[in-house]
C-alpha positions in Angstrom: -42.4 -0.1 -2.5 -39.1 1.4 -3.6 -38.0 2.0 0.0 -38.7 -1.6 0.9 -36.2 -2.9 -1.6 -33.9 0.1 -1.7 -30.9 -1.7 -0.3 -31.2 -4.5 -2.8 -31.4 -2.0 -5.6 -28.3 -0.3 -4.3 -26.3 -3.5 -3.9 -27.1 -5.0 -7.3 -27.6 -1.8 -9.4 -24.0 -2.2 -10.8 -25.3 -5.4 -12.5 -27.1 -3.2 -15.0 -23.8 -1.7 -16.2 -22.2 -5.2 -16.3 -25.0 -6.5 -18.5 -24.8 -3.6 -20.9 -21.0 -3.9 -21.1 -21.3 -7.6 -21.8 -23.0 -6.7 -25.2 -20.7 -3.9 -26.2 -17.9 -4.8 -28.7 -14.5 -4.6 -27.0 -13.2 -2.3 -29.8 -15.6 0.5 -28.9 -13.5 1.9 -26.1 -15.2 5.3 -25.9 -18.6 3.7 -25.5 -17.3 1.3 -22.8 -15.8 4.2 -20.8 -19.0 6.1 -20.9 -21.0 3.1 -19.7 -18.4 2.4 -17.1 -18.7 5.9 -15.7 -22.5 6.4 -16.1 -23.1 3.0 -14.6 -21.9 4.3 -11.2 -24.5 7.1 -11.2 -27.5 4.8 -10.5 -26.1 3.5 -7.2 -25.0 7.0 -6.4 -28.5 8.4 -6.9 -30.0 5.5 -4.9 -27.5 6.0 -2.1 -28.4 9.7 -1.9 -32.0 8.6 -1.6 -31.0 6.3 1.2 -29.3 9.3 2.9 -32.3 11.6 2.4 -34.8 9.0 3.7 -32.8 7.9 6.7 -34.5 8.5 10.1 -31.9 10.2 12.4 -34.0 9.7 15.5 -33.9 5.9 15.2 -31.1 3.9 16.7 -32.1 0.5 15.2 -31.9 -1.0 11.7 -33.7 0.7 8.9 -34.6 -0.3 5.3 -34.6 -3.9 6.5 -35.2 -6.7 4.0 -35.6 -10.4 4.8 -36.3 -13.3 2.5 -36.0 -17.1 2.7 -32.8 -18.0 0.9 -31.2 -21.4 1.7 -32.8 -24.2 3.7 -30.9 -27.5 4.0 -32.6 -30.5 5.9 -30.0 -31.9 8.2 -32.0 -34.4 10.4 -35.1 -35.3 12.3 -36.1 -33.9 15.7 -37.6 -36.2 18.4 -41.0 -34.8 17.6 -40.7 -35.9 14.0 -40.2 -32.5 12.6 -37.4 -31.9 10.1 -34.5 -29.9 11.5 -33.1 -27.7 8.7 -30.0 -25.5 8.3 -31.5 -22.0 7.3 -29.7 -19.0 5.9 -31.9 -16.0 5.1 -31.2 -13.1 2.8 -31.1 -10.2 5.3 -30.2 -6.6 4.6 -30.4 -3.4 6.7 -28.5 -0.2 7.6 -28.0 1.9 10.7 -26.1 5.1 11.5 -22.8 3.4 11.1 -23.3 1.5 7.8 -25.5 4.2 6.0 -22.6 6.8 5.7 -20.3 4.1 4.5 -22.7 3.1 1.7 -22.9 6.8 0.7 -19.1 7.1 0.9 -18.7 4.0 -1.3 -21.1 5.4 -4.0 -19.4 8.8 -4.1 -15.8 7.4 -4.3 -16.9 4.7 -6.8 -18.2 7.4 -9.2 -15.1 9.5 -8.9 -12.8 6.5 -9.3 -14.7 5.6 -12.5 -14.0 9.1 -13.8 -10.3 8.6 -12.8 -10.3 5.4 -14.9 -11.0 7.5 -18.1 -7.3 7.3 -19.1 -7.3 3.4 -19.0 -6.4 2.0 -22.4 -5.9 -1.7 -21.9 -8.8 -4.3 -21.9 -11.4 -1.7 -21.1 -14.4 -4.0 -21.2 -12.9 -6.5 -18.6 -11.7 -3.6 -16.5 -15.1 -1.9 -16.1 -16.9 -5.3 -15.6 -14.6 -6.1 -12.7 -14.9 -2.6 -11.4 -18.7 -2.9 -11.1 -18.4 -6.4 -9.7 -16.2 -4.9 -7.0 -19.0 -2.3 -6.3 -21.5 -5.0 -5.7 -19.2 -6.6 -3.1 -18.5 -3.3 -1.3 -22.2 -2.3 -1.1 -23.1 -5.8 0.1 -20.6 -5.8 2.9 -22.1 -2.6 4.5 -25.7 -3.7 3.9 -25.6 -7.4 5.0 -27.1 -8.3 8.3 -26.3 -12.0 8.1 -22.8 -13.4 8.7 -23.0 -15.8 5.7 -24.1 -13.0 3.4 -21.5 -10.6 4.8 -18.7 -13.2 4.2 -19.9 -13.8 0.6 -19.8 -10.1 -0.2 -16.5 -9.7 1.6 -15.0 -12.4 -0.5 -16.5 -11.0 -3.6 -14.4 -7.8 -3.2 -11.2 -9.9 -3.2 -11.5 -11.5 -6.6 -12.0 -8.4 -8.8 -9.5 -6.4 -6.7 -6.9 -9.1 -7.3 -7.4 -8.9 -11.1 -7.6 -5.1 -11.2 -4.2 -4.9 -9.4 -2.6 -7.8 -11.3 -3.6 -6.8 -14.8 -3.8 -3.0 -14.8 -1.2 -2.1 -12.2 2.4 -1.1 -12.6 5.7 -3.0 -12.9 5.4 -5.3 -9.9 1.6 -5.6 -10.1 1.6 -9.4 -10.0 3.6 -9.5 -6.7 1.3 -6.9 -5.2 -1.8 -8.8 -6.3 -0.5 -12.1 -4.9 0.5 -10.5 -1.6 -2.9 -8.8 -1.4 -4.7 -12.2 -1.9 -2.4 -14.1 0.5 -2.9 -11.7 3.4 -6.6 -11.1 2.9 -7.2 -14.8 2.3 -5.6 -15.6 5.6 -7.7 -12.9 7.3 -10.9 -14.3 5.6 -10.1 -17.8 6.8 -9.8 -16.7 10.4 -13.0 -14.8 10.1 -14.8 -17.8 8.6 -13.7 -20.0 11.4 -15.0 -17.5 14.0 -18.3 -17.2 12.1 -18.8 -21.0 11.9 -18.1 -21.4 15.7 -20.6 -18.7 16.4 -23.2 -20.4 14.3 -22.5 -23.8 15.9 -23.1 -22.4 19.4 -25.9 -19.9 18.6 -27.7 -21.6 15.6 -28.2 -18.2 13.9 -26.3 -16.0 11.4 -28.3 -12.9 12.0 -26.1 -10.2 13.5 -28.7 -8.6 15.7 -29.7 -12.0 17.1 -26.1 -12.9 17.8 -25.5 -9.7 19.6 -28.7 -10.1 21.6 -27.9 -13.7 22.6 -24.3 -13.0 23.6 -25.5 -10.0 25.7 -28.1 -12.2 27.5 -26.8 -13.8 30.7 -29.8 -16.1 30.9 -29.6 -17.6 27.4 -28.3 -21.2 27.6 -26.2 -20.9 24.4 -24.5 -17.8 25.8 -24.0 -19.4 29.2 -22.2 -22.3 27.5 -19.5 -19.9 26.2 -16.9 -19.1 28.9 -15.3 -15.7 29.2 -12.0 -17.2 28.0 -13.7 -18.8 25.0 -15.4 -15.5 24.1 -12.1 -13.7 24.3 -10.5 -16.1 21.8 -13.4 -15.5 19.5 -13.1 -11.8 19.8 -9.3 -12.1 19.2 -10.0 -14.1 16.0 -12.4 -11.5 14.7 -10.0 -8.7 15.7 -7.1 -10.3 13.8 -9.3 -11.0 10.7 -10.3 -7.3 10.4 -6.9 -6.0 11.6 -5.4 -7.5 8.4 -7.9 -5.5 6.4 -7.6 -2.2 8.3 -4.5 -2.8 8.3 -2.9 -2.9 11.8 0.8 -3.4 12.4 2.3 -6.0 11.8 -0.3 -7.1 9.2 0.3 -4.0 7.0 3.0 -4.9 4.4 0.6 -6.1 1.7 -1.1 -2.7 1.6 2.1 -0.9 0.8 2.6 -3.0 -2.4 -1.0 -2.4 -3.4 -0.9 1.4 -3.0 2.3 1.6 -5.1 1.5 -0.9 -7.8 -2.3 -0.7 -8.3 -3.7 1.8 -10.9 -4.8 5.2 -9.3 -8.5 4.6 -9.6 -8.2 1.2 -7.7 -6.0 2.8 -5.1 -8.7 5.4 -4.6 -11.2 2.6 -3.9 -8.8 0.6 -1.9 -7.7 3.3 0.5 -11.0 5.1 0.5 -13.4 2.1 1.0 -11.8 -1.4 1.2 -9.6 -0.5 4.2 -12.7 0.9 5.9 -14.3 -2.6 5.8 -11.8 -3.5 8.5 -13.0 -0.7 10.8 -16.6 -1.5 10.1 -16.2 -5.2 10.8 -14.3 -4.5 14.0 -17.0 -2.2 15.4 -20.0 -4.3 14.1 -18.8 -7.8 14.9 -15.8 -7.5 17.2 -17.0 -4.8 19.7 -20.7 -5.4 18.8 -20.6 -9.1 19.6 -18.1 -9.1 22.4 -18.2 -5.7 24.2 -16.8 -7.0 27.5 -13.8 -8.6 25.8 -13.3 -5.5 23.7 -13.2 -3.5 26.9 -10.6 -5.8 28.4 -8.5 -5.5 25.2 -8.9 -1.7 24.9 -5.4 -0.9 26.3 -3.7 -3.3 23.8 -5.9 -1.8 21.0 -4.6 1.7 22.0 -1.0 0.4 22.0 -1.4 -1.0 18.5 -3.0 2.2 17.4 0.0 4.2 18.8 2.4 1.9 16.9 0.4 2.4 13.7 0.5 6.2 14.1 4.1 6.7 15.0 5.5 3.9 12.8 3.5 5.0 9.8 4.4 8.7 10.3 8.2 8.1 10.8 8.5 5.9 7.7 6.4 8.3 5.7 8.9 11.0 6.4 11.8 9.1 4.9 10.1 7.9 1.7 11.2 9.2 -1.7 8.1 8.1 -3.6 4.8 10.1 -3.2 2.8 6.8 -3.4 4.8 5.4 -0.5 4.4 8.6 1.6 0.6 8.3 1.2 0.6 4.5 1.8 2.4 5.0 5.2 0.2 7.9 5.9 -2.8 5.6 5.6 -1.3 3.2 8.1 -0.7 6.1 10.5 -4.3 7.5 10.1 -5.8 4.0 10.6 -4.0 4.1 14.0 -6.3 7.0 15.0 -9.3 4.7 14.2 -7.9 2.2 16.7 -7.4 4.9 19.3 -11.0 6.0 19.0 -12.2 2.5 19.5 -9.9 2.0 22.4 -11.4 5.0 24.2 -14.6 2.9 24.7 -16.8 5.9 24.9 -19.2 7.8 22.7 -16.7 10.6 21.8 -13.9 8.2 20.9 -16.2 5.9 18.8 -17.6 8.9 17.0 -14.0 10.2 16.3 -13.1 6.7 15.0 -16.0 6.6 12.6 -15.4 10.3 11.6 -11.8 9.3 10.8 -13.1 6.3 8.7 -15.2 8.6 6.5 -12.8 11.6 6.5 -9.8 9.5 5.5 -11.9 7.9 2.7 -12.3 11.3 1.1 -8.8 12.6 1.8 -6.9 9.5 0.6 -9.1 9.3 -2.5 -8.3 13.0 -3.3 -4.5 12.6 -2.8 -4.2 9.4 -4.7 -6.3 10.9 -7.6 -3.8 13.8 -7.7 -0.8 11.4 -7.6 -2.4 9.5 -10.6 -2.7 12.8 -12.4 0.9 13.7 -11.8 2.0 10.2 -13.0 0.0 10.5 -16.2 1.8 13.7 -17.0 5.3 13.1 -15.7 5.6 9.3 -15.7 7.1 9.5 -12.2 6.0 9.8 -8.6 9.6 10.2 -7.1 9.7 13.3 -5.0 13.3 14.2 -6.0 12.5 14.0 -9.7 9.5 16.3 -9.4 9.4 20.0 -8.3 8.0 23.3 -9.3 4.7 21.8 -10.5 2.8 24.8 -9.1 4.0 26.8 -12.1 2.5 24.6 -14.7 -0.2 22.9 -12.6 -1.4 25.7 -10.2 -5.0 24.4 -9.7 -3.9 20.8 -9.0 -1.1 21.9 -6.8 -3.5 24.1 -4.8 -5.9 21.2 -4.3 -3.0 19.0 -3.3 -1.9 21.4 -0.6 -5.5 21.7 0.6 -5.7 17.8 0.8 -2.5 17.7 2.8 -3.9 20.4 5.2 -7.0 18.2 5.7 -4.8 15.1 6.3 -2.7 16.8 9.0 -5.8 18.0 10.8 -6.3 21.7 9.8 -9.4 23.2 11.6 -12.3 23.6 9.3 -11.6 20.3 7.5 -12.7 16.8 8.2 -9.3 15.6 9.4 -9.4 18.0 12.4 -12.8 17.0 13.7 -12.1 13.3 13.5 -8.7 13.5 15.2 -10.0 15.8 17.8 -12.9 13.5 18.8 -10.7 10.4 18.8 -8.0 11.9 21.0 -10.5 13.6 23.3 -12.2 10.3 23.9 -8.9 8.6 24.7 -7.6 11.4 27.0 -10.5 10.6 29.4 -9.4 6.9 29.6 -5.7 6.7 28.9 -4.2 10.2 29.0 -0.5 9.1 28.7 -1.1 7.0 25.6 -3.3 9.8 24.1 -0.5 12.3 24.8 2.1 10.1 23.0 -0.4 9.6 20.1 -0.6 13.4 19.5 3.1 13.2 18.4 1.7 11.5 15.3 -0.2 14.7 14.4 3.1 16.7 14.5 4.9 14.1 12.4 2.0 14.1 9.9 2.5 17.8 9.3 6.3 17.3 8.8 6.1 14.5 6.3 3.1 15.8 4.3 4.4 19.4 4.0 7.9 18.1 3.1 6.4 15.9 0.3 3.9 18.5 -1.1 6.3 21.4 -1.0 9.1 19.5 -2.7 6.7 18.4 -5.4 4.9 21.7 -6.1 7.5 24.3 -5.3 11.2 25.0 -6.1 12.8 24.8 -9.6 10.9 23.1 -12.3 12.7 20.4 -14.4 12.8 21.4 -18.0 10.8 18.4 -19.2 7.9 19.4 -16.9 7.6 23.1 -17.9 4.7 22.5 -20.3 2.8 20.0 -18.2 -1.0 20.6 -18.5 -3.0 21.5 -15.4 -6.2 19.7 -14.4 -8.6 19.1 -17.3 -12.4 19.5 -16.9 -12.9 15.8 -16.5 -10.4 15.9 -13.6 -11.6 19.1 -12.0 -15.0 17.6 -11.1 -13.6 14.8 -8.8 -11.1 17.2 -7.3 -13.7 19.8 -6.4 -16.3 17.2 -5.2 -13.8 15.4 -2.9 -12.5 18.7 -1.4 -16.1 19.9 -1.0 -17.0 16.9 1.1 -13.8 17.3 3.2 -14.7 20.9 4.0 -18.4 20.1 4.5 -17.6 17.5 7.2 -15.1 19.9 8.7 -17.5 22.9 9.1 -20.8 21.0 9.5 -19.9 17.7 11.3 -23.5 17.1 12.2 -24.0 15.7 8.7 -22.2 12.6 10.1 -22.7 13.0 13.8 -26.5 12.9 13.6 -26.8 9.3 12.2 -23.9 8.1 14.2 -25.0 9.3 17.6 -28.2 7.3 17.8 -26.5 4.0 16.8 -23.6 4.6 19.2 -26.0 5.1 22.1 -27.0 1.4 21.8 -23.4 0.2 21.6 -21.4 2.3 24.0 -23.4 1.8 27.2 -23.1 -2.0 26.7 -19.3 -1.7 26.3 -18.7 0.5 29.3 -21.6 -0.6 31.5 -21.9 3.0 32.8 -23.6 4.6 29.9 -20.4 5.9 28.1 
């Protein structure tokens, strides 16, 4: 019974924390913090149950849930039967969405711990925090376009307030820019979804993919290749804003600098990954032929992301900006993996999605720690922190090594697969893309070494190292980064079976 509603329990389990928080007086800050952190443990446990119960031999959907939800009569058929507009409640996971749900649960728990230093309006903060969790879990579990859109939009509202109220100096500008760009992306996505429903009369993702892949279906036959390409392009643009892809990236820079550290952990670790998930699930999944035709342009955009992000990261003077541009650069590797249009490249792209989730969460957690102690993230104002913060500095160096692709860490295996897949299809573009790896080493080592080594400013001599409450997230995140690096099968096993159903359709030659 528990397994039959496991996804519903995961998606809506944060409601328990919201209900408890609603009855806690706002002046009891300590109690609110404890409930805020402990409330993330229930979805974490349930997500680990999902991971443990997942069948790695199956390529289809698992833990599916279907229930009648909305039925609106819209007219009479010739036979006299009532024709209704039906939307069902449909959840399910496969080898792509299951790891993302687990990633969400892990980073959410650690971000709640990182929120321990919050002091302003704690009750509202943690209620919005758990509301955001519901949206993120729902996005990865939904198997219905309407349900997906609702959960996708649900992530925008709490994120807007979490940035605008609890962020830094220019928080309102950052929140408005976030909402503007993501709102436009959502509008484009909604138009594409409505058009698909009007033609195919279903919102079920599996049915849509099956109809569009069937040459004999009348609804599919009514959609010309040019019309399909326009729909693919609309879906690509909608999720390119979220990923983000150049030139739709500027909103993300503001968010990473102005949002509170815990929200940046969630934003860079999970919310950006919704763009990659939507692209592979709905863009490539619905329109494989059009994606194949667009592959070269996808690779070019990925290259621009990699080189542009890396070059601008090198000249930044703020640690937050270095990591923000680093995220843009690393999301370019995701695009290169998708552009390869083969199993190795797709696997590299999804590895990069998970790997960057852990690495970016780790580095932004550390930047938040440094800010709490020094009230600055400017590289030139920092220095010598390794003397007073040896443990945190060591973890920061390890995180940088993972980000630049050191063998034995998750960054290496994801970049290796993505570039290996692309070399088989577009060797020249892949060779140019590897320059990004060299530039990554340059800007990350420059930023980390200037921050942790050299002379220590007098005012930072007595700065405290990581406290027990901070050590746990640091160790856990680094542990997952190393686990994926030395035992990639933990991700490869669920991914491979699902990719076997997508890649042969895309390539037409079995990948």
